[in-house]
N, C-alpha and C positions, 0 to 999 in steps of 0.2 A: 255258337260259331267257335269252331276250333283254332287254338292260338297256331300261329306259325312255327314249324320246327325252326329251332335255332340254326341249322344248317342252311336252311333257306334264307335266312336272315344274312347269314354270313356271305352266302354267294350274291345275292341281289344287292344288299346294300353296301358291301364292302369289295368283294371280288369284281363283280360285273362293273360297279361304278368305278373302280380304279383300273380296270383292264387286265386284272390278274387271273391267270388260269389256275387248274389244279396243280400242274407241276411247279409252277412258281410258288404258289401258296405253300405246297409242302416243303419246298427248299426254304422259303422264309421261316416256316414254323418249325423247320428241323424235324419233319415227320415224313412218312412215305405217302406218296400220291394216292395210294389206296386208302389211307387213313382219311385224307382230305375228301377224297371221292365219296367214301361211306358217309361221311358227314354231311356234305352238301346235298346228297341223295336222300337224306333221312333215314338211313339204314344204322346210323351210329349217332349217340348223343354226345353231348359236350361234357367231358370229364373235368375234373378239378385241375389235373395237368393241362388239358388243351384250354382251358379257361385263362389259365396263367400265360400260355403261349399267345393266345388271341390279344389279352390284355397288353401285353409287352408289345406286340406287332402293331397294334392299331392305336395305343395310347390311351385307351380307356380302361375301366375297372373290370377286374375279374368277376366281381359281383353281378355286373350285367349279365354276363354269358351264363353263369351259374342260375341266376334268376330266371332267365329265359328257358333254360333247360327244365327247372324246377316246375315253372308253370305249365310247361308243354306236358311233362310227366304226370302231373296231378290231373289235368284235364283229361288226359288219355285214361289214367287209372279210374277215374270217376266214372267213366263210360263202360268199363269192362269188369271192375271188381264188384261181386255180389257181396254185399253186407248184410243180407237178410238174416243170416244165423250167427252174426256177430252179437254178444250179449253186452248190454251196458254193464259196466262195473261199477258198483257203489260201495261206500265204506260199510263195513260190518262191525257191529257192536261187540265189544269184547265181553266174554262171559264175566258176571260179577263172581268174585271168589268168596 
């Protein structure tokens, strides 16, 4: 099962719960409404900068936001990245002189 995009968590658990719209959230975070809209619609991920902004705005850890994004990105990558041609690298013995 796919993890939820962090933008959906922001919208559902924070914005909707507090009755905050995109424009107000943008003002509160000092970003453009376009940035917030892209995030809550899953078109943009949470950057380090955004994690810091969200952390301050909601009084939680920036690590929470970064970890949500990391988990989402890893899950997506595992679905689409083909690793069939990647070789396992093993230590090589040095030639004795």
